[in-house]
C-alpha positions in Angstrom: 28.9 55.4 38.7 32.6 55.7 38.0 32.0 58.3 35.4 30.1 60.5 37.9 32.8 60.0 40.5 35.5 61.1 38.3 33.5 64.2 37.1 34.3 66.0 40.3 37.6 68.0 40.2 38.9 67.1 43.6 38.3 63.4 42.9 40.1 63.7 39.6 42.9 65.4 41.4 43.1 62.4 43.8 43.3 60.0 41.0 45.9 62.1 39.3 48.1 62.1 42.5 47.7 58.4 42.9 48.5 57.7 39.2 52.1 58.7 39.9 52.3 55.2 41.6 52.8 56.1 45.3 50.3 55.0 48.0 49.2 58.1 49.8 47.3 58.8 53.0 44.6 61.5 53.6 46.9 64.0 55.0 49.4 63.7 52.0 46.6 64.1 49.5 45.1 67.1 51.4 48.5 68.8 51.5 49.1 68.2 47.7 45.6 69.3 46.7 45.5 72.1 49.2 42.2 70.9 50.6 40.9 70.1 54.1 41.6 66.4 55.2 37.9 65.8 56.1 36.9 66.8 52.6 39.6 64.5 51.1 38.3 61.7 53.2 34.8 62.2 51.9 36.0 62.0 48.3 38.2 58.9 49.0 35.1 57.2 50.3 33.3 57.8 47.0 36.1 56.7 45.0 36.5 53.4 47.1 32.8 52.9 46.6 33.0 52.8 42.8 36.2 50.9 43.1 38.3 53.4 41.4 40.9 53.3 44.2 41.6 50.9 47.1 43.0 50.9 50.6 46.4 49.4 51.2 48.7 48.9 54.1 52.3 49.6 53.1 54.9 47.2 54.7 56.5 50.1 56.6 53.2 51.5 57.9 52.3 51.2 61.6 48.6 50.5 60.5 47.1 53.6 62.0 46.8 55.5 58.8 44.9 54.4 55.7 46.8 54.6 52.5 45.2 54.6 49.1 46.4 53.6 45.6 44.9 52.7 42.2 44.0 49.1 41.7 47.0 47.0 40.3 47.2 46.9 36.6 45.2 50.1 36.0 48.1 52.5 35.4 50.5 52.5 32.6 52.9 55.1 31.2 52.7 55.8 27.5 55.7 56.4 25.3 55.4 60.2 25.6 55.4 60.0 29.4 51.7 60.5 29.7 50.2 58.3 32.5 47.0 56.4 31.7 44.6 54.9 34.1 42.3 52.3 32.7 39.4 50.9 34.7 37.9 49.0 31.7 34.9 51.3 31.6 36.8 54.7 31.6 40.3 55.9 30.8 41.8 58.9 32.3 45.2 60.4 30.9 47.5 62.7 32.9 
C-alpha cells in the first residue's frame, strides 16, 4: 500500500516537502506545491492511512490547524546532503 501511495506525484511532493524536517499544514503544502488545499487534504489522508506521515500538534500551535510530519526516525541526511526517508519497506531519496 505504501508503494502505491508514493506512486502519485503530488503525494511524493508532499513527502519531499516534509523530508526537510518542518511540520507543515495543508495551506503551507498547497502553497509550496501550487495545488488546491482540498486536493492536498485528500492526499494527506491517503498518506496517513498507509502511515507514511503523521499528524502533530506543534507547541506553538493553537490546535485549530492540523500539521503533518514524517514519523520520527524515518529521515536522515546522507553525507552528500541528500535526504533519505526510510519506512523499512520503501526508501525515498530527495
